[in-house]
C-alpha angles and dihedrals in degrees: 000000000000122000128191115257119216096238138116138208130198121240092238092052089048090052090055091049094049100033094237135142122245122220131188095020112122118233112271094019130101141181124232112221120204102172147001113241137167117266096256094051103037122117139172111323093021127112120211134181145224123206099194143005093270090074097051095094091051089049092055088056093048123102093220117133092224145356143223112220140167117268110280096026115101125177105231114254091349128107106262128184108203118208135178089229114030094186090056087061092045090052091050092052094047090053091045098050097029108034114183118248110219126191118256119261117269143079116282113238091239094055120104116222120190132217124297093009116162116210120188127217120300094006117163120207114188132218119299094001117147122215115193128221121290094011119153120208121187131227119296094005115156117209111179133206126316097004123149117217111184133219116294095008116155118207120182133219125301095009122158116211111183124213121297097014116151119210111181129214122306096004114154118215123183131214126300094014121157120203118183129216120294096016116142116206119188102014116155118284116244101256126150132157129190107248119176089347094306128106102242127194115241110212116242108225100169129090145231123251119197113190127214124299096013121147121204121195131228119290093006116146125209115185125217117245124261094238111343126023146304106221134199112195129232118290095001112150119213123193129215124294098020122148120208113183132214121298093011116147119202121188130225129292095015125152115215115184131206123303096011114152121201116188126218126301095005118145123213122191132223127295095014126154120211110186126208120312096003110162122205122191122225123283094016122151117213119185132221124293094016120156119202116192124222116298093006112160114211120198100150134053117272122210126220125297099017131146110208136183139170142035108310095026116254135166111290094241092052090048090054090054091048091052091047090052092045091055089055093049097101091052091044090050091052092048091049092049090050091047092049091051090050092050090050090051092051091049091050091049091049093049091048091052092052092053 
């Protein structure tokens, strides 16, 4: 948990720390900053930030004492620190004013540690956590309260496992991985076959592999593979409440937003974005650099560099035309009804003339 520190920093000192350029601050004067706050809530002594030109007007109405802004954007008559990467400055200030308090290294006396467990340097194991036999946990890993780490699990260096995470047997986790509360990694895949007229569970004997720098959101579930492995690629970021089924392979640097469901044995390339509530059927192949809009339903393979929307998924431009046509559907229906009545009248007139 992060708590606010009662400290300040001057705008000129901040500029030196971040390598930015100050505008609208008279020579010899400075501004003392006590907090970083959003535009609408900022007051005297606070610094706020804008990420693009569309927020400049809101900034001019803000009571903040100063602003972070992208290079080339200056808030008129207000002290502005221009940076190449605004979010880098925001991150620095969050860590400055709200430093994270981490538990001290060591194994809590209530934790249960199995046989042949290897703990690296400066590892912290929280209260009532269970570590199974033959587990390996890397240097500076932090495993918080009430976690379950199964037999044969490998956890890399500098990992952060939040309270009540479950990591089942033989899961492999790389370095610098963050797993949020309630996540379950390595649960059984959903596999049943009808044998002798009865739906019978097929044991899942594979594993899950999480590569370096991955983040996994709260209450997300990633199933173990049937025989081989379910894999999450390097630096992929997964939101809360996501389900990734058995044998799925996800590439590197992907963004997977809340309530996405990916069915078994699907393969997703690198640098993909799956927006909220995307659903992907089993055995689908999705290429690199694919963007799937919210609620997109995918039932066919998608090549590289596509932007898709809709159920079923279609190219974004086609989806826009479909929606435009759909909005005109009531008018089209009325016109069709009127046209049909007119045709019927002409037919009746023609038939009357023949008689």
